[in-house]
N, C-alpha and C positions, 0 to 999 in steps of 0.2 A: 608588764601591764599590756594589755592586748590594744591593736589600733582603734581611733574611734571609728563607728560604725553613725552615728549621724552628729549633724553641729548643733549641738543642743546647748555650745553653751555663749555667754550674756555675750563672750566678746568677737564671736565668730559672724560678722556681720555683712555675713552675706547678700543680701539688699543692698550693697551700695554698689553704683555700675562697678566695669573695669575698663582702664583705660586715663583712670583718672591719676592723682596725688593724693594719697591721703598723709592726712600730719596726724601721729598718734605716740601720745608717750614723747616729742620732740623729735622721733622719728621721722623723714619723709618716704612715704613706700609708694613706689608706683605699682599702678595694678595695673597688669596687662591682659587682654582677653582670655586666657590661663589661668593669670596665678591668682591663687585665694585669698580671699583679705585676711593679710596677719595686723590684725591691732591690738598692740601691747606693747606696753612700756618697755625701752628696748628691743623691739622685733626688725630684723632686717634681715631681708636674702643677700648678702652681700659679701664680700670679701674681707675676713676676720684681721684683729690687727697682727702682730708678729709675734711668733708664738719667743718665748726667753730661749738666746741662744738656741734655736734649734736645730737640732741635726743635721736636718734638709736643705737648709740654705748652703746654695754657692753649688750645690751638688749634679752632676753632668746626670739628665732626664732628657728625656721628652718636652718639646717647647716648641714654640710657632719663630721664634731664630734660630732653632739651630737646622728649620726644613730647607731641603734641596728647591731649587724653582719648580724641579715639577710634585714635590711632596703638596708643595702651596697648591696651586696648579686642581693637583688629585682633592686637595679639602676643600677647598672652594666647591671641588665637583658634586662632591656626596656632600657636604651643605645643602646645597642643593636639592640634590635625592630627598633626604632629609626633611626642608621644611616643605618642598613641592609632593613628592608622595607617600609618606611617613604621614606627617602631620595634617596637612592640606586633604589625604588625598582619607588614610586611615584610620586616624586618628579622629580628627574632630568631629565628623559626620557622627562617629559612634559615641552614644551618649555613657559612660563610662558609671560604673558601676561606685558606690559606695567607698568598698574596701579599697576602691583605686583612686578615687577621686582627689585634688589634692586642695578644692575646695572646702571638702568633709575632714581630709586626713590633717591638713595642715590649720585647724580653723583654732580660734582660742590660743590658749596655752598649751594647745598639739603644735603651733608655733614654734619657729626656731628663733636665737639669740644671737646675739655678738659674740665676743669674744669680751670674758673680762678678767684683768688683772688685777691682780691681789689686793683686796681689800681689807684694811688691816681692824682692830680692834670693833667688831662691831659692836652694833646695841644689841641689848640682854635682855629678861625680862625674866625673873628669876637670876636662880644659880644653875651655874654650869656644875654637873656635881666633879668631882677634885678625880677621881677613878680613869676618867675621858681625859685624855691625854693620848693625843697622835692625830689619827686625818679620818673622814667617815667621808666618803667618794664613793659619786653614783651616775651608771655610766646614760649612755639616751642619745638617741637617733635627732639629729640636727642638721635638715639640708647647707648644706652653701651654698648651693645654687636655687633658681625658680626651675620647678619640673616641667620640662618643656611637652611631658607624656602624660599618661596615670604614674598614679605616685599612691605606695604605702607607707602606713607611719615609718615600717621598719628596715623601711629603706633608704633612709638620712642618714647621712655625716656620725660616725661617732664620736661625743663630747662627751666631759666628763666633767664634772661639776664638787668641786672639796670645801667640804669646809676642816680648817684644823684648829682642836680645840689646843689650851695649852695656860697652863696656870688662871684657868678659869675664866680665857678669852675666848676671843674667836676672831679668825679672817676666814677669808671665801676666793676663791678663784675660779674659775671656769676656760676650759681649754678647747681646744678641739683633737681630736686625738690623730697625727698628722698619718697617714694609712699614703700608699701607691696611690691609690687612686683619687685621694680627695690634691693629693699635690701634684698629681699630672693635669687633673682636669682644672687647678685654679691657674698653673701654668697655661693652662690654655684660654681661661678664661668663658669656659662653661661645661655645661654635664655631658659625657662622651659617655663612660661606662652605662649598660641597661640594667636601669633598677630591678631583681628582679622576681618581683613581687608585682609590681604593681604595672612594668609593661611588658612585659613576657608572655603579656596574653591576645591566642589571635595569629591574623595575619599581620596584625602590625607588631609584634611582639616575635613573631620571627625576621620579619623585615628589617626589626632592630636589629637582633644580634648579625643578621647579613652583615649590615653597616658596621656595627661593631670590628664583625673580623674585617673586613675592606679593610677602614684605618689602622686597623691590627696590621695586617697588610702591607702597605704603603707606609708602617712605622711611625703614624701620625699621633699612638700610641703604643704602650709596653703594659699587654695585660701578664707578660710573664712572673711584672717584680711585683704583681699582688692586685687582686680588684677585690677585695673584704671592706666593710664598713667599721669592723671593730666597735659597734655602737648596744652591744645587748652587754657580756658579762664582764666583770673584775676579778681575779683573784688575785692575793700575794705570795711567791712562791718561790721560794728560794733565792730571797731579798729583792723580786723582783715587781712591780706594779705589774699584769696582764691586761690590756683589753681584747675583748675576741667577740667575734661573731663567726657561726658555723662558716662562714664561706671563705676563710681565709687563716693562714697561719696568725699568733697573736703579736700582738705591738706591746713593746718594754716602751710604761709610762714610767718617767721618774717624779718623786715628789722633790720638788726640791727645798732646802731650808726656810725659805721665804712662805710656802703653803704654793705658791706656784705650782705648775705642771710643765712638763717638758719629755716631747716622745722622743723615744732613743732609736729606736727604728721595730723594723718585721722582726719577729723573735721568734729560730728556728729551734732553739736551745744546740748552740754552736753546731748548728747543718744535723742534728740525728734526726729532725721536723722534715720534710718532705709534704704530707696532707696536710690540708686542713683543720681544724680544731672546735671543739661544738665551745659551744658558749661558758657549757656550764658543768668543767671538770671539777672532779671533787676529792677534797685534800681531808687526807683522812687525818683526822687532828693528836691520833697515837700514835703513828709510824712517820707521819709525816711527811709521806708519798702521795702523790697528786695522778689522778684517774682520770682518761677521758678515752672519747670518743671520736671515728675523722666519720663523716659517710659521702659518697659519690656520687650523684646523681642523672650520670652516663656513661660509665664504666664501673663492670666487676674488679675487685671484689666490694660494691653498694656498700660495706659496714667496714670499719674499723675498733679494735681495740685496744690499746697500750696506758700505760706508767711509766712514772716518773720516780728514780729514789729522794731520798731527802737534797740530797746535793744534785739533783736535776740526769744522772743519767738514765734513761730512754732503753723502757724494753722492746723487746725485736713485738714486734705489731704481729697481735689476732686477728685473722679474720672470719667472720660470721657469716657464716651462710644467709644469703636473704634471694629471693626472687626476684622483687623488683623496690628500688627506693627508696626506702619510708622518709618522711618528714618525722626526726628525731630529735627536739631539739632539748631533751633532758635524758639524765638515765639516773642510778643509786646504789650508792654502795651501802654494801653490810662488813661485819666486821672481817665475814672470809671470804664476800662472793660480791659480784658484781652484780648489776638487775641492770636489764635491758630490754628495752620495750619494743617490739614493731607492730604499731597499730594501726587503723585504718585510712591514715593523713597518711598518699604519698603519691611520688612525684609519678606525671606519663607526659612525655613531651606529644606524643601526640595528641592529644588533646587540646592544642597548640594549635595544629591543621585544622580540627576542627572548629576552634573558635574560640576554649575556652583557654582556661588557664592549667598551667604546667601540675599545680596543686589541687590535687582532690581528692574527695573522701569514696573510697573503696567501700562501699555496704557489703560485697559479699565477700570478705577478708573477713577474718575473724582474729581480732584483736590478740597478743600473745606477749608475753614477759619470758627475758631468757635468762638464765641462774648460771656464771659462769665460775669458776674458783679466780681469786682475785690475779692471782697470781699464774696463770692455765698460761700457758706455749701456745698453744693449740685449741680447735674447738672441739676437742672430742667429748670435752668432760660438760660440753654444752644441753643445758636439760632445758626444756622450752616447757611454758604452761597457760592456758589456755583462759582470758580475760572478756568472753564476747561482750561483743559492743562497747566497750571500753574506750577512751582517747583522754591520755595524762599528757597536759601541755608540758606541769611541772610535777616531778616528781620533790615532795619536803623530806623525805629521810624515809629511811627502813633499819628491821635488825630483824634476827635470829633469834624465834621462840624454840628454846631448849624441849619447852613438854610439848610442841607437838611438835618439831619438826617444819615446822612453816616458813615461810617468806614475808614480814608482814613489812607493807609498803603502806605509806600516806602521800595523797595525791591527790590532784584536784578534778576531777572527771566534768570534761565537758564536752553539752551538746547542743545545736550541731556538733561534729566535731573541727570540720572545716571555716566553722562560721568568723574566724580571724583573718582567714586568707578571700574568704568566696560568701558573696550578698546571699544572704537568707531570707524568710522571710521567719524562719523561729527568733525567737530572743534565747540570746545566750545563757545558759545556764552551769553554773560548774561549782558543781556539790563536793566538798571536802569530802574524802573518803578513805576505808580503810580495805584492804585488797590482801588476802589472805592467798601466798600461794602453795602447793605443795608439789614438790620437785617427787617424791617418789610417785603420786596417782597422775600429775599431769592436769590437777583441776585445781579452780580456787573459789575463794567465793569474797562478794563483794559486801558493804554494810555503808549507808551513810553514817560520818562521825557524828552532826548534828542535826538530825533530822528535822530537829523541830525549828534553827533556826531560820529556814528555808532562803540566806542570803549565798549569794558568790562568795567564794572568799577563792585568792588567784592572786599571785605575788606574797612571796611572805617566807617565812624560815622557822627553822629551830638552832636552839641552843648550838652554836657549830661545833660547843668541846665535847657535843652527843652526837655526831653526825656520822652516823651506818651501826648506832647502838639505841637499846631501847628511851625514848622519849615521850616525856605527859605532855609537853605545850607546842602551840605551833602560835609563830604570829603574822597573821594572814591580813592582806587588804579586803578590806570589803568593796568588793569592784560592783556597784549602786552608784548613783543609776548606771548601769552599762554606756559608753567603755570607763566609764568616770572612776573616783575610789573619793567612797565620803567618808573612808573614817577605818579602823583597824578593829581586827579582832582576836583576843586572846583563847584559844579554845583548847579544853581540859581533853587531849585522844583518850584518854577513860572514861569519862564520865556521860563525856558532848558535853558536857557543862560553859556559853559564850559567852565571854565579857566585852563589850563594844569600848573603846576612846572613838567616839564620832566629832570629828573636825566644827560641823558647825553651820548656817547657812553662807552661799557662796564660797563656800571650802574645801577642796579638792587635795589631792595630794598620790601618792602611791608607794612603793610598797615600803613596808614595814622592817627598816632591819633591827636587830635583836645583838646588842652590843655586852657579854657579860662581864661582869661587875672584878670578875679573875677566872682562875682554873676552875678546872671539873671537879674540886671536892668544895665548893659553896655548892648552894639551891639550884634547879636547876633553872627557873625563872628568877633569879639575883641577878641583875644586869639591868640597862634603859635600852627603849626603842626610840631612836631614833626618824625622824621622816621628814621630805618635804611638803609642804601644804601649802597653798595656794591660792590667794582668795579674785578669786576674780571678777569681784566688784572693783574691788580697789587695784585688782594684776598687783600686788605684790606679795613676797612668798618668804615663808621662815621654813627655820630649822626647826623641827619640835622635840625634846630628850624626853619621853616621859618613862616613868619609875615599871617595870616588867611586869612588879608582884600584883603591883594593886592598880594601874593605870592613873596613876597620880604625875599631870605634866610636871615636870621641874625646873622647865627652862624653853625661854626660845629665843631664837639667835634669828635677832631682824636681818634680811641677806638686802644685798644693792643691789640687785636688776632681779629680775623675775627667772623662774626657775621650769620650763616645759618638761610636761608629765614624762618621764623617762622609765627605764629598764631597773637595774640591777647593780646594786649595791659592795661594800665590802668598806670594812672598818682596820687601816695599817696602825698597828700601835706605837706611841714615840718608841720605845726600843728595838724595835722592829724599822724604823723609818732610818735609827744609826746602820744598822747593817745592811743598807741596803746597797746594792752593787752596783 
């Protein structure tokens, strides 16, 4: 789900004076001048409770207790520069856009929560289906510390929420993913790594980058150990649950027998991966191989493609030729090809010198999709197909049409393309679309799948047992009133028929996750849709279990704490849990 654009929640009480202590849901929250009002049950921006036997405890690292006298002096001097020059002179006098204003981005149920250790035998209305045996996990952004400057929803530290099903009962836990970034900031007691979307705007963004380099130069932090937040995607591959964001390597998070979560560390596939990996790698359901991209915003090559065997052996990198670094959050696979989008949202660091954001919409660029054989060793067979005026933040599936020789891509086309990152006057529209790519002619066609629905469809999935093969159904969030999700839709990709499951008044959720009942031999829609739903009037959250065929609610699991609106999830079966690495 995209970042919030305005505080339209009943819980986003922006009118409460700052500098006061607010009691909310039993928590005491002190509101400083730049801190947003975070008014929800169990809401606080504070150090979390200790993770169970975390592998990071007692590890050598950067911390105040290890600083030399010279480092302490330099740390104090740089703190003074940050407060006097960056915060007071450059940031506070400047009005923040809604896309970087913490008071907007962290309002209501977008606000962070504390960690929750395992809560067992949760209240259930209805009956949990017997076929649901395993753990549903969903990632999200949950800042540990109050933002000092600008903040975008995507900038928050990664937190995974987990509901474990066993024998018709459910338990819940949520934990921070213990990234190197979070560990270092917790040791220093403040945010020190730049927030790439919320803070890196204009001259203040350049100043924060210079401050970051200075702190690194004097050994006050160590960016070589990773700077990502691991807050977006989740995938279970080769016995490991991996938490990902496209700014770093994945992080291995282990699911404990109790249902709790434990970060094992930054995962490089036994030293094979040295670059970042985007948050939406594709797991081929037939071969068991994992396909991925890595992009760089500074150095060439700006884009790399690679894949892993089912045993975790990495291929060589294939350098994809691009003239400029492109925002590439997602891609697609078919049975034989990988589909690489090169669209109009790009990175241009020069925009910071002119006072803007480095993430910009390039109207002069023509969007295109690259078609590359899955097991290519270089880019010589890459075929580009132009798709004018197209920006898909997510691609839900793709397949090969044997009758026409075309590649069919299913995605949600957004306009304005950069509305997630930059404040725009136009209302965002996200249209579920079928894009047909003809590799022989280099041309494309595009049509709205459900033109009569006129609803924003974003965040969702198809039956993962059929990923890369022709599918009929997609389950997508109804992202209205934008940026909230008021329900989800089951869309027939052939007929365009849309069936809606609405959450009800004052109730909003996120990504609907489809869990198939069994293997690919069953009907495509034979399974269940799982989704977190939050009641903004009562500040309570539940996990809904809905039959994917007829959209009949089968059960509701009442959760012990609030679950903020977040990003993407996965389901790990009980059989896979037994075989964890």
